[in-house]
DOPA-414873 format. One record per residue (C-alpha): residue in one letter; y, x, z; chain. Coordinates in steps of 0.001 Angstrom, whole numbers, plus 500000, padded with zeros to 6 digits. Last residue first. Layout:
<loses>
+---------+--------+--------+--------+--------+
: residuo :      v :      u :      w : cadena :
+---------+--------+--------+--------+--------+
:       A :      Y :      X :      Z :      A :
...
+---------+--------+--------+--------+--------+
</loses>
This chain:
<loses>
+---------+--------+--------+--------+--------+
: residuo :      v :      u :      w : cadena :
+---------+--------+--------+--------+--------+
:       Q : 144116 : 491606 : 771873 :      A :
:       A : 143792 : 493950 : 768852 :      A :
:       L : 146965 : 495898 : 769623 :      A :
:       A : 146103 : 497034 : 773133 :      A :
:       A : 142405 : 497857 : 772523 :      A :
:       V : 143210 : 499621 : 769247 :      A :
:       I : 145934 : 501666 : 770956 :      A :
:       A : 143608 : 502580 : 773829 :      A :
:       A : 140982 : 503797 : 771339 :      A :
:       A : 143599 : 505986 : 769567 :      A :
:       Q : 145142 : 507419 : 772775 :      A :
:       G : 143547 : 510811 : 772319 :      A :
:       G : 140918 : 510703 : 769597 :      A :
:       T : 141924 : 510708 : 765932 :      A :
:       E : 138330 : 511306 : 764770 :      A :
:       E : 136954 : 508376 : 766800 :      A :
:       V : 139688 : 505967 : 765724 :      A :
:       V : 139296 : 507041 : 762104 :      A :
:       K : 135520 : 506566 : 762193 :      A :
:       E : 135660 : 503106 : 763839 :      A :
:       T : 138236 : 501824 : 761353 :      A :
:       V : 136210 : 503220 : 758446 :      A :
:       P : 133019 : 501654 : 759821 :      A :
:       Q : 134729 : 498281 : 759735 :      A :
:       S : 135812 : 498494 : 756113 :      A :
:       L : 132414 : 498253 : 754415 :      A :
:       A : 131351 : 495155 : 756274 :      A :
:       D : 134777 : 493732 : 755720 :      A :
:       F : 134474 : 493911 : 751923 :      A :
:       A : 131153 : 491991 : 751896 :      A :
:       A : 132515 : 489620 : 754518 :      A :
:       A : 135387 : 488664 : 752212 :      A :
:       Q : 132945 : 487311 : 749612 :      A :
:       D : 131104 : 485273 : 752219 :      A :
:       A : 134321 : 483844 : 753663 :      A :
:       T : 135583 : 482993 : 750165 :      A :
:       L : 138004 : 485340 : 748520 :      A :
:       M : 141356 : 484122 : 747313 :      A :
:       I : 141728 : 485317 : 743726 :      A :
:       V : 145267 : 484836 : 742424 :      A :
:       Q : 145222 : 484710 : 738628 :      A :
:       K : 147959 : 485468 : 736087 :      A :
:       G : 147963 : 484241 : 732490 :      A :
:       E : 151561 : 483059 : 732737 :      A :
:       G : 153005 : 483795 : 736121 :      A :
:       E : 153085 : 480974 : 738705 :      A :
:       A : 150326 : 482513 : 740805 :      A :
:       F : 152286 : 485777 : 740954 :      A :
:       A : 155410 : 483954 : 742168 :      A :
:       D : 153478 : 482174 : 744887 :      A :
:       I : 151965 : 485377 : 746138 :      A :
:       G : 155277 : 487155 : 746098 :      A :
:       A : 156945 : 484276 : 747962 :      A :
:       K : 154479 : 484805 : 750789 :      A :
:       A : 155252 : 488552 : 750772 :      A :
:       V : 159018 : 487789 : 750720 :      A :
:       K : 158746 : 485717 : 753902 :      A :
:       L : 156445 : 488173 : 755634 :      A :
:       Q : 158740 : 491137 : 754791 :      A :
:       T : 161955 : 489385 : 755798 :      A :
:       E : 160535 : 488420 : 759214 :      A :
:       N : 159219 : 491963 : 759686 :      A :
:       A : 162598 : 493425 : 758678 :      A :
:       L : 164483 : 491043 : 760994 :      A :
:       L : 162211 : 491888 : 763907 :      A :
:       S : 162603 : 495607 : 763414 :      A :
:       A : 166370 : 495140 : 762795 :      A :
:       K : 166689 : 493602 : 766244 :      A :
:       M : 165086 : 496715 : 767772 :      A :
:       G : 167298 : 498972 : 765666 :      A :
:       A : 170437 : 497150 : 766728 :      A :
:       E : 169441 : 497642 : 770365 :      A :
:       I : 168640 : 501340 : 769826 :      A :
:       V : 171882 : 501963 : 767935 :      A :
:       A : 173981 : 500216 : 770566 :      A :
:       A : 172271 : 502095 : 773379 :      A :
:       Q : 173043 : 505364 : 771691 :      A :
:       Q : 176666 : 504303 : 771345 :      A :
:       D : 176872 : 503434 : 775031 :      A :
:       D : 175279 : 506772 : 776040 :      A :
:       S : 177713 : 508645 : 773756 :      A :
:       L : 176492 : 509916 : 770439 :      A :
:       D : 175788 : 513601 : 769853 :      A :
:       D : 172163 : 513142 : 771000 :      A :
:       F : 171563 : 510737 : 768107 :      A :
:       A : 172943 : 513197 : 765560 :      A :
:       D : 170875 : 515994 : 767061 :      A :
:       R : 167631 : 513929 : 766913 :      A :
:       N : 168152 : 512772 : 763325 :      A :
:       M : 167362 : 509048 : 763159 :      A :
:       L : 164230 : 507230 : 762020 :      A :
:       I : 163767 : 503759 : 760565 :      A :
:       F : 160125 : 502705 : 760391 :      A :
:       F : 157562 : 500947 : 758246 :      A :
:       P : 153986 : 499914 : 758914 :      A :
:       S : 151637 : 499480 : 755949 :      A :
:       N : 148902 : 496940 : 756437 :      A :
:       T : 145183 : 497492 : 755962 :      A :
:       T : 142861 : 494713 : 755068 :      A :
:       A : 140406 : 492165 : 756371 :      A :
:       M : 139487 : 490312 : 753153 :      A :
:       G : 141381 : 487317 : 751769 :      A :
:       M : 143209 : 488805 : 748804 :      A :
:       T : 142784 : 489644 : 745155 :      A :
:       L : 145690 : 489588 : 742664 :      A :
:       Y : 144870 : 489614 : 738989 :      A :
:       N : 146980 : 490168 : 735849 :      A :
:       A : 149037 : 493179 : 736951 :      A :
:       V : 151874 : 494640 : 734872 :      A :
:       E : 154675 : 492072 : 735177 :      A :
:       G : 153759 : 490783 : 738666 :      A :
:       L : 153987 : 494394 : 739762 :      A :
:       R : 157739 : 494140 : 739502 :      A :
:       F : 158449 : 496527 : 742395 :      A :
:       A : 160390 : 494034 : 744570 :      A :
:       R : 158983 : 491071 : 742605 :      A :
:       T : 155236 : 491179 : 742950 :      A :
:       A : 155559 : 494104 : 745360 :      A :
:       T : 156308 : 491814 : 748301 :      A :
:       T : 152577 : 491179 : 748039 :      A :
:       D : 151485 : 494097 : 750170 :      A :
:       I : 149968 : 497127 : 748465 :      A :
:       Y : 146643 : 498352 : 747052 :      A :
:       A : 147319 : 499083 : 743405 :      A :
:       G : 145207 : 498698 : 740283 :      A :
:       D : 143554 : 500371 : 737339 :      A :
:       I : 145583 : 503577 : 737545 :      A :
:       V : 146777 : 505845 : 734747 :      A :
:       G : 146475 : 502769 : 732526 :      A :
:       T : 149964 : 502992 : 731042 :      A :
:       Q : 151271 : 499841 : 732744 :      A :
:       M : 149571 : 500716 : 735979 :      A :
:       A : 151125 : 504171 : 736216 :      A :
:       N : 154492 : 502877 : 735039 :      A :
:       Y : 154638 : 500162 : 737704 :      A :
:       I : 153133 : 502309 : 740493 :      A :
:       E : 155676 : 505139 : 740343 :      A :
:       S : 158301 : 503765 : 742792 :      A :
:       V : 155594 : 503066 : 745326 :      A :
:       P : 155007 : 506746 : 745762 :      A :
:       M : 151568 : 508016 : 744704 :      A :
:       S : 148140 : 508549 : 746243 :      A :
:       V : 145118 : 507624 : 744154 :      A :
:       P : 142017 : 506234 : 745796 :      A :
:       T : 138813 : 506144 : 743710 :      A :
:       A : 136956 : 502848 : 744040 :      A :
:       G : 133672 : 501991 : 745821 :      A :
:       W : 134851 : 499725 : 748643 :      A :
:       A : 134481 : 502607 : 751084 :      A :
:       E : 136824 : 504624 : 748853 :      A :
:       I : 139418 : 501840 : 749076 :      A :
:       V : 139115 : 501860 : 752871 :      A :
:       L : 139419 : 505652 : 753046 :      A :
:       G : 142494 : 505483 : 750804 :      A :
:       A : 144099 : 502945 : 753121 :      A :
:       N : 143632 : 505446 : 755911 :      A :
:       R : 145178 : 508240 : 753794 :      A :
:       S : 148206 : 506151 : 752974 :      A :
:       P : 149877 : 503897 : 750423 :      A :
:       V : 146931 : 503616 : 747987 :      A :
:       R : 146829 : 503450 : 744147 :      A :
:       I : 143457 : 502354 : 742866 :      A :
:       K : 141370 : 504155 : 740256 :      A :
:       L : 138194 : 502331 : 739235 :      A :
:       G : 134672 : 503815 : 739556 :      A :
:       E : 133119 : 500801 : 741265 :      A :
:       L : 135811 : 498217 : 741980 :      A :
:       D : 133888 : 495192 : 740711 :      A :
:       D : 130990 : 496054 : 743004 :      A :
:       P : 133276 : 495526 : 745996 :      A :
:       S : 133234 : 491841 : 745020 :      A :
:       D : 135839 : 489291 : 743964 :      A :
:       V : 137884 : 491544 : 741668 :      A :
:       A : 139209 : 490358 : 738313 :      A :
:       V : 139622 : 493560 : 736315 :      A :
:       D : 142411 : 494194 : 733791 :      A :
:       R : 145590 : 495205 : 735671 :      A :
:       M : 144587 : 494688 : 739284 :      A :
:       Y : 146856 : 494085 : 742267 :      A :
:       L : 144656 : 494310 : 745390 :      A :
:       A : 146206 : 493114 : 748628 :      A :
:       N : 147821 : 494819 : 751587 :      A :
:       G : 148469 : 492825 : 754769 :      A :
:       A : 152003 : 491859 : 755579 :      A :
:       S : 153990 : 494517 : 757275 :      A :
:       S : 154317 : 495973 : 760711 :      A :
:       W : 157661 : 497080 : 762150 :      A :
:       L : 159288 : 500114 : 763712 :      A :
:       S : 163014 : 500695 : 764212 :      A :
:       V : 165144 : 503400 : 765810 :      A :
:       L : 162668 : 506212 : 766586 :      A :
:       Q : 164710 : 509285 : 767346 :      A :
:       V : 163408 : 512428 : 765707 :      A :
:       R : 161438 : 515610 : 766562 :      A :
:       R : 159664 : 514040 : 769556 :      A :
:       Y : 158580 : 510939 : 767651 :      A :
:       E : 154815 : 511320 : 767822 :      A :
:       D : 154983 : 511435 : 771642 :      A :
:       K : 156276 : 507818 : 771613 :      A :
:       L : 153059 : 506193 : 770404 :      A :
:       L : 151320 : 504927 : 773547 :      A :
:       D : 154735 : 504209 : 775125 :      A :
:       I : 155413 : 501857 : 772205 :      A :
:       N : 152924 : 499293 : 773495 :      A :
:       D : 155131 : 496223 : 773695 :      A :
:       W : 156971 : 497581 : 770652 :      A :
:       L : 153821 : 497611 : 768532 :      A :
:       D : 152799 : 494163 : 769717 :      A :
:       A : 156178 : 492708 : 768822 :      A :
:       T : 155794 : 494105 : 765273 :      A :
:       G : 152194 : 492933 : 764912 :      A :
:       S : 152700 : 489322 : 766041 :      A :
:       A : 152277 : 487490 : 762670 :      A :
:       E : 150220 : 490104 : 760855 :      A :
:       N : 147818 : 490687 : 763738 :      A :
:       I : 146856 : 494316 : 764174 :      A :
:       V : 143634 : 496253 : 764519 :      A :
:       G : 141164 : 494436 : 762201 :      A :
:       P : 141673 : 496664 : 759193 :      A :
:       L : 143552 : 499898 : 759971 :      A :
:       E : 147375 : 499944 : 759852 :      A :
:       S : 147844 : 500160 : 763655 :      A :
:       I : 145945 : 503467 : 763841 :      A :
:       L : 148772 : 504765 : 761701 :      A :
:       T : 151050 : 505060 : 764718 :      A :
:       L : 148478 : 507336 : 766330 :      A :
:       P : 148127 : 509612 : 763296 :      A :
:       F : 151932 : 509977 : 762860 :      A :
:       Q : 152898 : 513504 : 761799 :      A :
:       S : 149770 : 514155 : 759676 :      A :
:       A : 150360 : 510841 : 757918 :      A :
:       T : 153617 : 511851 : 756303 :      A :
:       Y : 153774 : 509097 : 753648 :      A :
:       G : 151683 : 506810 : 755795 :      A :
:       P : 154432 : 506744 : 758479 :      A :
:       L : 156506 : 504675 : 756064 :      A :
:       S : 160155 : 505349 : 755393 :      A :
:       V : 163683 : 504309 : 756244 :      A :
:       A : 166270 : 506993 : 756866 :      A :
:       L : 169080 : 507774 : 759269 :      A :
:       E : 171313 : 510801 : 759885 :      A :
:       A : 170757 : 511983 : 756338 :      A :
:       V : 170379 : 515567 : 755105 :      A :
:       G : 169929 : 516363 : 758812 :      A :
:       D : 166818 : 518496 : 758436 :      A :
:       V : 164612 : 516140 : 760535 :      A :
:       V : 166101 : 513074 : 758782 :      A :
:       R : 165582 : 514455 : 755286 :      A :
:       S : 162122 : 515711 : 756354 :      A :
:       Y : 161042 : 512118 : 757118 :      A :
:       Q : 162436 : 510749 : 753856 :      A :
:       E : 160673 : 513274 : 751642 :      A :
:       V : 157727 : 511026 : 750737 :      A :
:       P : 160110 : 508245 : 749657 :      A :
:       G : 161173 : 510200 : 746608 :      A :
:       P : 164555 : 511004 : 745209 :      A :
:       G : 167455 : 512568 : 747168 :      A :
:       L : 170496 : 511171 : 748924 :      A :
:       E : 170997 : 508507 : 746235 :      A :
:       G : 167316 : 507528 : 746453 :      A :
:       G : 167841 : 503988 : 745296 :      A :
:       S : 169948 : 503061 : 748273 :      A :
:       Y : 172594 : 504958 : 750249 :      A :
:       I : 173486 : 502792 : 753272 :      A :
:       T : 176607 : 503684 : 755232 :      A :
:       V : 176425 : 503184 : 758967 :      A :
:       T : 179417 : 503093 : 761251 :      A :
:       V : 180051 : 504391 : 764749 :      A :
:       D : 183515 : 503994 : 766310 :      A :
:       G : 183807 : 500592 : 764703 :      A :
:       G : 183975 : 498754 : 768019 :      A :
:       T : 180662 : 500273 : 768985 :      A :
:       A : 178707 : 496998 : 769105 :      A :
:       E : 180315 : 495712 : 765903 :      A :
:       S : 179611 : 498906 : 763921 :      A :
:       V : 176018 : 499124 : 765107 :      A :
:       M : 175408 : 495402 : 764411 :      A :
:       N : 176835 : 495646 : 760913 :      A :
:       A : 174659 : 498584 : 760000 :      A :
:       F : 171559 : 496835 : 761276 :      A :
:       P : 172531 : 493650 : 759380 :      A :
:       Q : 172825 : 495868 : 756265 :      A :
:       F : 169336 : 497268 : 756772 :      A :
:       A : 167523 : 494054 : 757763 :      A :
:       G : 167559 : 491144 : 755316 :      A :
:       E : 170159 : 492308 : 752828 :      A :
:       V : 168633 : 495787 : 752344 :      A :
:       Y : 165099 : 494704 : 753136 :      A :
:       P : 165092 : 492246 : 750229 :      A :
:       H : 165361 : 495111 : 747691 :      A :
:       M : 168563 : 494740 : 745642 :      A :
:       P : 169779 : 498242 : 746408 :      A :
:       P : 166521 : 499789 : 745142 :      A :
:       M : 164280 : 501396 : 747734 :      A :
:       F : 164535 : 505071 : 748730 :      A :
:       N : 167005 : 504219 : 751527 :      A :
:       A : 168847 : 507085 : 753202 :      A :
:       F : 171275 : 505922 : 755901 :      A :
:       K : 174289 : 508189 : 756363 :      A :
:       L : 175910 : 507736 : 759778 :      A :
:       D : 179715 : 507521 : 759955 :      A :
:       E : 181199 : 508682 : 763232 :      A :
:       A : 184659 : 507835 : 764508 :      A :
:       A : 185967 : 510340 : 767029 :      A :
:       A : 188363 : 511929 : 764549 :      A :
:       I : 189941 : 508557 : 763837 :      A :
:       S : 190522 : 507873 : 767529 :      A :
:       G : 191912 : 511384 : 768086 :      A :
:       W : 194252 : 510902 : 765151 :      A :
:       L : 195451 : 507619 : 766607 :      A :
:       T : 196046 : 509216 : 769982 :      A :
:       V : 197793 : 512184 : 768418 :      A :
:       G : 200008 : 509873 : 766373 :      A :
:       A : 200761 : 507729 : 769429 :      A :
:       L : 201761 : 510874 : 771324 :      A :
:       T : 204020 : 511976 : 768520 :      A :
:       L : 205527 : 508502 : 768269 :      A :
:       A : 206159 : 508510 : 772017 :      A :
:       A : 207701 : 511964 : 771883 :      A :
:       T : 210031 : 510922 : 769046 :      A :
:       T : 211010 : 507759 : 770884 :      A :
:       R : 211663 : 509711 : 774076 :      A :
:       M : 213871 : 512129 : 772178 :      A :
+---------+--------+--------+--------+--------+
</loses>
């Protein structure tokens, strides 16, 4: 009788342990072989599982398995389609105007940007009331991938159609004389290949990660440029359902993942420049100081205008991040 009771109790205890385990779905619009997956997302999942003794796990669904399109990532988290998702604030710019101040030319330092963002996160936290901010990191500066036109002056861009990752980036491209075109990163390859767009404004991880080295012939860089911050968000209810210790584990893993993602991004961006330069018939155009100044003179008023129009903490964010 005692043995039966003990087995029954053990079964209940085991069942209770299994029932308490929580698996968090992580929506990733990028392909499963994207460097971020190995460099930051899977390490994040591993850290959460290890810190919680396996009581909380993270399963990554890459390539849009939980729904296509990076633009919808924010709503997927808010609506609970996925407990976690990676996206860019620029895809839902109206939700994150203060965060997007950091992407403007001259505001953030590529090398220290991620640490600077977290050091000043209190200036941004009100934008994340509907979700839990888990990770946030800055990227390498955006560059111009061009299909047919070698660009070393704003005059070369006159009338051309350039894909942009956000509204602010679009304002910069417009100031340079081109027409900004908004589209998800997954559509750039076909759009450039077929001539729907003449070029793309994106960081140089895209050479390999999105195969732009195959469809672009020129890569222009050297001007003050925008960058495209990324974040990992978590459904607010799902986060609140975790215990205090589990919440702390997610936040700590997310902070470490921010640094890992930034490190991965800068490394792959550098490799993307090298890979482009090695391509047959490809040309990397590194602007001279005078050439870059022509672009920068047109960009600076954009930064000033956006900061003024955003108001609130925008000026304080620029002052904090640009130190």
